[in-house]
C-alpha positions as CSV (number, residue, x, y, z in Angstrom):
1,M,-0.1,0.0,-0.1
2,P,1.5,3.3,-1.1
3,F,2.2,6.2,1.5
4,P,-0.3,8.8,1.5
5,C,2.2,11.4,0.4
6,Q,3.1,9.4,-2.7
7,E,-0.5,9.4,-3.6
8,K,-0.8,13.2,-3.1
9,S,2.4,13.9,-5.4
10,M,1.0,11.3,-7.9
11,G,-2.4,13.3,-7.9
12,S,-0.6,16.6,-8.2
13,K,1.4,15.1,-11.4
14,T,-1.9,13.8,-12.8
15,H,-3.6,17.1,-12.0
16,K,-0.8,19.2,-13.9
17,A,-0.9,16.7,-16.7
18,V,-4.7,17.3,-17.3
19,K,-4.2,21.0,-16.8
20,K,-1.6,20.9,-19.5
21,V,-3.9,19.1,-21.9
22,K,-6.8,21.3,-21.3
23,K,-4.6,24.5,-21.9
24,E,-3.4,22.7,-25.3
25,D,-6.9,21.9,-26.4
26,K,-8.0,25.6,-25.5
27,K,-5.2,27.0,-27.6
28,E,-6.1,24.7,-30.4
29,K,-9.7,25.6,-30.3
30,K,-8.6,29.4,-30.4
31,E,-6.4,28.7,-33.5
32,E,-9.2,26.9,-35.3
33,K,-11.6,29.8,-34.3
34,D,-9.0,32.5,-35.6
35,E,-8.8,30.6,-38.8
36,K,-12.4,30.4,-39.3
37,K,-12.6,34.1,-38.6
38,E,-9.7,34.8,-41.1
39,N,-11.5,32.5,-43.8
40,K,-14.8,34.4,-43.4
41,E,-13.1,37.8,-43.9
42,E,-11.4,36.6,-46.9
43,K,-14.7,35.3,-48.3
44,E,-16.3,38.8,-47.4
45,E,-13.5,40.5,-49.1
46,K,-13.7,38.4,-52.2
47,K,-17.5,38.9,-52.3
48,E,-17.2,42.7,-52.0
49,K,-14.6,42.8,-54.9
50,S,-16.9,40.8,-56.9
51,E,-19.8,43.1,-56.1
52,D,-17.7,46.1,-56.9
53,K,-16.7,44.5,-60.3
54,E,-20.4,43.9,-61.0
55,E,-21.5,47.3,-60.1
56,K,-18.7,48.9,-62.1
57,K,-19.5,46.8,-65.2
58,D,-23.3,47.8,-64.7
59,N,-22.3,51.6,-64.5
60,E,-20.1,51.2,-67.7
61,D,-23.0,49.5,-69.5
62,K,-25.5,52.1,-68.4
63,K,-22.9,54.9,-69.6
64,R,-22.5,53.0,-73.0
65,R,-26.4,52.8,-73.5
66,W,-26.9,56.3,-72.6
67,M,-24.1,57.5,-74.9
68,K,-25.7,55.4,-77.8
69,K,-29.2,57.0,-77.2
70,H,-28.0,60.5,-77.0
71,N,-25.3,60.3,-80.1
């Protein structure tokens, strides 16, 4: 039968190991969350760029049509 002080020190080591694993898991989750956020921002930027291109194209088309009508 182990001495009580040995059990306590083993428990402390186990507690530290669990704490370390939890800390690593938390760090991984944060990294995943940050990656998702970055991906979302990139998608939004691409969407805005495509919308800007479409708007610019529409404006050019309108301008051409107006020029054809008035010339």
